[in-house]
C-alpha positions in Angstrom: -89.9 -19.2 -51.6 -87.6 -16.6 -53.0 -84.0 -18.6 -53.1 -80.8 -16.8 -53.7 -78.9 -15.7 -56.2 -75.6 -17.4 -55.2 -76.0 -21.0 -53.4 -74.2 -21.2 -50.1 -70.7 -22.9 -50.7 -70.0 -25.6 -47.8 -67.2 -27.1 -46.6 -67.8 -30.3 -47.9 -68.3 -29.4 -51.6 -65.2 -28.5 -53.7 -64.2 -25.1 -54.0 -64.2 -23.3 -57.6 -60.9 -24.1 -59.4 -58.7 -20.2 -59.3 -56.4 -19.7 -62.2 -53.0 -19.5 -61.5 -51.5 -16.8 -60.9 -47.7 -15.0 -61.7 -46.3 -15.6 -58.5 -47.4 -19.2 -58.1 -46.0 -19.8 -61.5 -42.7 -18.5 -60.1 -43.1 -20.0 -56.8 -43.4 -23.7 -59.0 -40.6 -23.1 -61.2 -38.4 -22.3 -58.0 -39.5 -25.2 -56.7 -38.8 -27.7 -59.6 -35.6 -26.1 -60.1 -34.5 -27.0 -56.2 -36.1 -30.8 -57.2 -33.8 -30.9 -60.1 -30.9 -29.8 -58.2 -31.2 -32.2 -55.7 -31.5 -34.8 -57.8 -28.4 -33.4 -59.6 -26.3 -33.1 -56.2 -27.7 -36.3 -55.7 -26.2 -38.3 -58.7 -23.0 -36.1 -58.5 -22.2 -37.3 -54.8 -23.3 -41.2 -55.6 -21.2 -41.1 -59.0 -18.3 -39.5 -56.8 -18.7 -42.5 -54.1 -18.8 -45.5 -56.5 -15.8 -44.5 -57.9 -14.4 -44.3 -54.9 -15.7 -47.7 -53.9 -14.7 -49.0 -56.9 -11.0 -48.2 -56.5 -11.3 -49.6 -53.0 -12.3 -52.9 -54.4 -9.4 -52.7 -56.8 -7.0 -51.6 -54.5 -7.0 -52.7 -50.9 -5.2 -49.3 -50.2 -4.9 -45.8 -51.5 -7.4 -43.4 -52.9 -8.1 -43.2 -56.6 -7.3 -39.5 -57.1 -8.0 -39.8 -60.9 -11.1 -41.2 -60.2 -12.3 -39.0 -58.3 -10.8 -35.5 -60.2 -12.2 -37.4 -63.9 -15.6 -37.3 -62.6 -15.7 -34.2 -61.1 -14.7 -32.8 -64.3 -17.6 -35.4 -66.7 -20.0 -33.6 -63.9 -19.5 -30.4 -65.0 -19.9 -31.0 -68.4 -22.9 -31.8 -68.2 -26.1 -29.6 -69.3 -28.5 -27.8 -67.2 -26.4 -27.0 -64.0 -27.3 -24.3 -62.1 -24.8 -21.5 -60.6 -25.0 -23.2 -56.8 -24.3 -26.7 -58.5 -21.7 -25.2 -60.4 -20.0 -23.0 -57.2 -20.1 -26.7 -55.2 -18.4 -28.5 -58.0 -15.8 -26.2 -57.9 -15.4 -26.2 -53.9 -15.6 -30.0 -54.6 -12.7 -29.2 -56.8 -10.5 -27.0 -54.8 -11.1 -29.4 -52.2 -9.9 -32.1 -54.1 -6.7 -30.4 -55.3 -5.8 -29.0 -52.5 -5.8 -32.8 -50.2 -4.1 -34.1 -52.7 -0.9 -30.8 -52.6 -0.8 -31.7 -49.1 -0.2 -35.7 -49.8 2.3 -34.8 -52.3 4.2 -32.5 -50.1 4.5 -34.6 -47.2 6.2 -37.7 -49.6 8.0 -34.8 -51.6 9.7 -34.0 -48.7 10.3 -37.4 -47.6 12.0 -37.9 -51.0 13.9 -35.1 -50.8 15.4 -35.8 -47.2 16.6 -39.5 -48.6 18.0 -38.1 -51.6 21.5 -38.3 -50.5 21.0 -41.8 -48.8 22.4 -45.1 -50.9 19.7 -46.3 -52.9 18.7 -49.5 -50.9 18.1 -47.4 -47.4 15.9 -45.2 -49.1 12.4 -45.6 -48.0 10.4 -44.6 -51.4 13.1 -46.2 -54.2 13.1 -44.3 -57.9 11.3 -46.4 -60.8 12.5 -47.3 -64.2 9.4 -46.5 -66.0 10.5 -45.2 -69.2 12.3 -42.3 -70.6 15.0 -40.1 -69.1 14.1 -36.9 -69.3 12.1 -34.4 -66.5 14.4 -36.3 -63.6 14.3 -39.3 -61.5 10.9 -41.2 -61.0 8.7 -42.4 -58.3 5.8 -44.5 -57.5 4.3 -44.1 -54.1 2.0 -47.3 -54.0 0.3 -46.0 -50.6 -1.2 -43.1 -51.6 -0.9 -44.1 -55.7 1.4 -41.4 -56.7 4.2 -40.6 -59.7 6.0 -38.1 -58.9 9.2 -36.6 -61.1 11.9 -35.1 -59.0 13.2 -33.1 -61.3 17.1 -33.7 -61.5 19.6 -33.4 -64.5 21.1 -37.1 -64.4 21.5 -37.9 -68.0 22.9 -34.0 -68.3 19.8 -33.3 -71.0 19.5 -29.7 -69.8 22.5 -28.5 -68.6 22.2 -28.3 -64.7 19.2 -29.2 -61.9 17.7 -25.4 -62.7 16.7 -26.1 -66.4 15.2 -29.3 -65.7 13.1 -27.6 -63.2 12.2 -24.9 -66.1 11.1 -27.8 -67.8 8.4 -28.9 -65.2 7.3 -25.5 -65.2 6.9 -25.5 -69.0 4.8 -28.9 -68.7 1.9 -27.6 -66.0 1.8 -24.2 -68.1 1.1 -26.2 -71.5 -1.3 -28.8 -70.1 -3.3 -25.6 -68.2 -3.0 -24.6 -71.8 -4.5 -27.1 -73.5 -7.2 -27.3 -70.7 -8.4 -24.2 -72.0 -8.9 -25.7 -75.6 -11.7 -27.5 -74.0 -11.9 -30.3 -76.7 -14.6 -33.0 -75.8 -13.2 -35.6 -75.3 -9.2 -35.5 -73.9 -8.7 -35.6 -70.6 -5.3 -34.5 -68.6 -3.9 -35.6 -64.7 -4.2 -33.5 -62.2 -0.4 -31.8 -61.8 1.0 -30.4 -58.4 4.7 -28.6 -59.4 6.5 -28.0 -55.8 9.6 -26.4 -54.5 11.3 -28.3 -51.8 14.0 -27.0 -49.9 15.2 -25.6 -53.1 14.4 -28.8 -55.3 11.4 -29.1 -57.9 9.1 -32.0 -57.7 6.0 -32.9 -60.2 3.6 -35.1 -59.3 0.5 -36.8 -60.7 -2.0 -39.3 -60.0 -1.0 -42.8 -60.7 -3.1 -43.3 -64.1 -5.1 -46.3 -65.5 -2.1 -46.7 -68.2 -0.2 -49.7 -69.7 3.3 -49.8 -72.2 0.7 -50.9 -74.5 -1.7 -48.0 -74.4 0.2 -45.5 -75.8 -1.6 -44.3 -79.5 -0.2 -40.6 -80.2 3.6 -39.3 -79.7 6.0 -41.4 -79.0 7.6 -42.6 -74.6 10.8 -43.8 -76.1 12.6 -40.3 -77.4 11.5 -40.4 -81.0 12.1 -44.1 -81.9 9.1 -45.3 -82.6 6.3 -42.5 -83.5 2.7 -43.5 -83.3 -0.8 -42.0 -84.1 -2.9 -44.7 -84.7 -6.2 -43.7 -83.3 -8.1 -41.5 -85.7 -10.3 -40.2 -83.0 -7.6 -39.1 -80.7 -5.7 -37.6 -84.0 -8.6 -35.5 -84.5 -9.0 -34.1 -81.2 -5.4 -32.8 -81.3 -5.9 -31.2 -84.1 -8.1 -29.4 -82.9 -6.4 -28.6 -79.9 -3.5 -27.6 -81.8 -5.4 -25.1 -84.1 -6.6 -23.1 -80.6 -2.9 -23.0 -79.9 -1.9 -22.4 -83.0 0.4 -25.5 -83.4 1.4 -26.8 -86.9 1.2 -30.1 -87.8 4.2 -31.6 -89.7 5.4 -35.1 -90.1 7.7 -37.0 -87.9 9.9 -40.0 -88.9 11.0 -42.5 -86.5 14.7 -43.7 -85.6 14.1 -46.9 -86.3 13.0 -46.1 -89.4 9.3 -46.5 -90.9 6.8 -44.1 -92.9 6.9 -40.7 -91.6 4.0 -39.8 -88.8 1.6 -37.0 -89.1 1.3 -34.9 -85.7 0.1 -32.2 -83.9 2.1 -31.7 -81.4 5.8 -32.5 -80.3 7.5 -35.7 -80.9 7.9 -36.8 -77.4 4.3 -35.9 -76.0 2.1 -39.0 -75.2 -1.7 -40.2 -75.9 -2.9 -42.8 -74.2 -6.2 -44.6 -74.4 -6.2 -46.1 -70.8 -8.5 -48.6 -69.8 -11.5 -46.8 -68.5 -12.0 -45.7 -72.3 -10.5 -41.8 -72.0 -7.9 -40.4 -74.3 -5.2 -39.1 -71.5 -2.8 -37.0 -72.8 0.8 -36.6 -70.9 4.5 -34.8 -71.2 3.4 -31.6 -72.3 6.6 -29.3 -71.4 7.6 -29.2 -75.2 4.0 -28.1 -76.4 4.9 -24.7 -77.9 7.9 -24.3 -79.9 11.3 -22.8 -79.1 13.2 -19.5 -79.5 16.3 -20.0 -81.1 18.5 -22.0 -79.1 21.7 -20.4 -78.2 25.0 -22.8 -79.4 26.6 -22.0 -75.5 23.8 -23.8 -73.9 23.1 -27.2 -73.7 19.8 -28.6 -74.7 18.3 -25.0 -74.1 16.0 -26.5 -76.9 14.0 -28.4 -73.9 13.1 -24.9 -71.8 13.9 -21.4 -73.5 10.7 -21.6 -75.2 8.3 -19.0 -76.8 5.5 -17.8 -74.7 1.3 -19.2 -75.6 0.5 -15.4 -75.7 3.1 -14.8 -78.2 2.4 -18.0 -80.2 -1.6 -17.6 -80.4 -1.1 -13.7 -81.7 1.4 -15.0 -84.8 -0.2 -14.9 -88.5 1.1 -18.5 -89.2 1.3 -21.8 -86.7 4.7 -22.9 -85.7 5.9 -26.1 -85.3 6.8 -27.6 -81.8 9.8 -29.7 -82.7 12.1 -27.0 -84.3 15.7 -26.8 -82.9 15.1 -30.4 -82.0 17.2 -33.4 -82.4 13.9 -35.4 -83.6 13.5 -36.3 -87.6 11.1 -33.7 -89.0 10.4 -33.4 -92.7 10.8 -29.6 -94.0 12.8 -29.1 -90.4 14.5 -26.2 -92.2 11.2 -24.4 -93.0 9.9 -24.8 -89.9 13.0 -23.4 -88.1 12.8 -20.7 -90.7 9.3 -19.5 -89.1 10.6 -19.9 -85.6 13.5 -17.6 -86.8 11.2 -15.1 -87.8 9.0 -15.4 -85.1 12.1 -15.1 -82.1 13.1 -11.6 -84.3 9.8 -10.5 -84.3 9.7 -10.9 -80.3 12.8 -9.0 -79.9 12.7 -6.5 -82.5 9.3 -5.6 -82.4 7.6 -6.3 -78.9 10.2 -5.9 -76.5 10.3 -2.8 -77.7 6.6 -1.5 -78.0 6.1 -2.6 -74.6 8.7 0.0 -73.5 6.2 2.9 -73.4 3.6 1.0 -71.9 5.8 0.0 -68.8 7.0 3.6 -68.9 3.2 4.6 -68.1 2.8 2.2 -65.8 5.4 2.6 -63.6 5.1 6.7 -63.6 1.4 5.7 -62.8 1.9 3.2 -59.9 5.3 2.3 -59.4 6.9 5.7 -58.8 5.7 6.9 -55.4 5.0 3.4 -54.1 5.8 2.2 -51.0 8.4 0.1 -49.9 5.7 -2.4 -48.7 4.2 -2.8 -52.1 7.2 -3.4 -54.2 6.6 -7.5 -54.0 2.9 -6.8 -55.9 3.7 -4.5 -58.1 6.8 -6.9 -59.1 4.3 -9.4 -59.7 2.4 -6.9 -61.2 5.1 -6.2 -63.7 6.0 -10.0 -64.3 2.5 -10.7 -65.5 2.0 -7.4 -67.5 4.9 -8.6 -69.1 3.4 -12.9 -69.9 0.5 -10.9 -71.2 2.2 -9.3 -74.3 4.0 -12.4 -74.6 7.8 -11.6 -73.4 10.2 -14.1 -71.3 11.0 -13.4 -67.5 14.3 -14.0 -69.2 14.3 -10.3 -71.5 14.1 -8.3 -68.9 18.0 -7.6 -69.4 16.6 -6.3 -73.2 13.5 -4.5 -71.8 16.4 -2.7 -69.6 18.6 -2.1 -72.3 15.6 -0.7 -75.2 14.2 1.5 -71.5 18.1 2.9 -71.6 19.4 3.4 -75.5 15.9 4.7 -76.1 14.5 6.6 -73.6 13.0 9.8 -75.2 11.7 7.6 -77.7 10.0 5.6 -75.1 9.2 8.8 -72.8 7.6 10.2 -76.3 5.5 7.3 -76.8 4.5 7.0 -72.7 3.3 10.7 -73.3 1.5 10.4 -75.8 -0.1 7.2 -74.5 -1.0 8.9 -71.3 -2.3 12.5 -72.7 -4.3 10.6 -76.0 -5.1 7.0 -74.7 -8.2 6.3 -77.3 -5.8 7.0 -80.6 -3.8 3.8 -79.5 -7.4 1.5 -79.4 -7.3 0.9 -82.9 -10.0 -1.7 -84.7 -8.7 -5.3 -84.5 -8.5 -5.6 -88.3 -6.4 -2.9 -87.9 -4.2 -4.6 -85.2 -4.2 -7.9 -86.9 -3.2 -6.4 -90.2 -0.2 -4.6 -88.3 0.9 -7.4 -86.7 1.3 -9.6 -89.9 2.7 -6.8 -91.9 5.9 -6.8 -89.3 5.9 -10.4 -88.8 6.8 -10.6 -92.8 8.8 -7.0 -92.5 11.3 -9.7 -90.3 14.1 -10.9 -91.3 14.6 -14.8 -93.3 17.9 -15.5 -92.3 18.2 -18.2 -90.0 21.8 -17.7 -89.0 21.5 -13.8 -89.1 18.8 -13.8 -86.7 20.4 -16.6 -84.4 23.3 -14.4 -84.3 21.5 -11.5 -83.1 19.2 -13.0 -80.5 22.0 -13.9 -78.9 24.0 -10.9 -78.8 21.5 -8.3 -79.4 21.7 -7.6 -75.6 25.1 -7.2 -75.5 26.1 -5.4 -78.0 25.9 -1.7 -76.9 28.9 -1.2 -73.8 30.4 -4.0 -71.5 28.5 -2.1 -68.6 25.2 -3.2 -70.0 26.2 -6.6 -71.0 27.0 -7.2 -67.2 23.9 -6.0 -66.3 21.7 -7.9 -68.6 23.2 -11.5 -67.7 22.8 -10.7 -63.9 19.5 -9.9 -64.5 18.6 -12.7 -66.9 20.6 -15.4 -64.4 18.4 -13.5 -61.4 15.2 -14.0 -63.1 15.6 -17.2 -64.2 16.4 -18.5 -60.7 13.2 -16.5 -59.7 11.4 -18.0 -62.4 12.5 -21.6 -61.3 10.8 -21.1 -58.3 7.7 -18.9 -58.9 5.2 -22.0 -59.2 5.9 -23.3 -55.8 3.1 -25.8 -55.3 0.8 -24.7 -58.0 -2.3 -26.9 -59.0 -3.7 -27.4 -62.1 -7.9 -27.3 -62.0 -10.6 -27.0 -64.3 -13.4 -24.5 -63.1 
């Protein structure tokens, strides 16, 4: 009997195992990735549901916005999240912010409508929760909201308009702190909206108390604290990223000086949930040289974050303020030099670039695009560190030095490569220009107050009207703005 070379394979016999191919390996890896994403998505949803359930057990009414917001932010810090999960988390943050803004707008409209009624007839009454800056405070228990109605009731700012500008600074500084991404620092969800000509700032009710303050001051500098070393280290790291200098603050009640890396009236709390919360960031960046004729202008006429980060030396947030600070004259001298550098170097250098941009995009633009171009203009001067209130000064330099500005703009348009220097050369040139500025604080202050109106009375009136109109537009530019982390 002749047997075959290869015996037949019957169905009940085991097949020989083939080595996995590249396609099969990729399919297995993709399937494992899908399983991990499904598990992570269930974990995120379960965590949000647990937070929501715990907040419901603590209080029978209201939604714990802060717990949901912080849970979503902490989920984004976990490693191994795919692009799909990151997109889903961002969508959940966007939806949460939109829902919060809608609730705040409904409550804010009621507050604005009832502002002229007697206090006993209002459905939402103001509360005294400490501090007089920022306006009237409201706590709306059904939705667990903390709202500040930006009105200058204590005559700290000079008008309600400047109080509204301070609210815009608070939102902007809070986003700058969030962009530092310092591990362990938490910030509230914040909405700044304009309603019927008034500005309101709203945050969720946080798990804090009057004894949870561990950094800064909550009573206008009468008592200053920096008792938590872990929070102090985190604030020092954030100040280094924002180019804010450290300084020693002296409490008005007396005592030892306290080392701070932020303004005195900032508040750092250790919440009942174990998180460090940073609040009241409206004066995080230093003020420009104040105008003696403007009351409390150190509270709202601040330097732009883009300018402060570009300077070769850190600046003190409490310069030209009313708080007690050691070596205050030296800090004010540095801020005065930065203000002079802005007015004498940054603004004239921006004129040529703006003229080139105007010829290329705005000269023959249709009327329908004027609004878009105005927003683009504001964005361009902001990226250079120039405030909107200096539009009159930009116009002044355009009129007086138009020939030189046109020559510079033509050179920039014809030879754009010659203006792109290496970063090291640009930094050294910026340091040299900053050191060349005047050291006399009084001279800088007088020049900054009168530089726009020193040429003719016509240019002075044009500048004043332009700065006033732009300050009004800046106070209403951040309508219904939301601060979320992406």
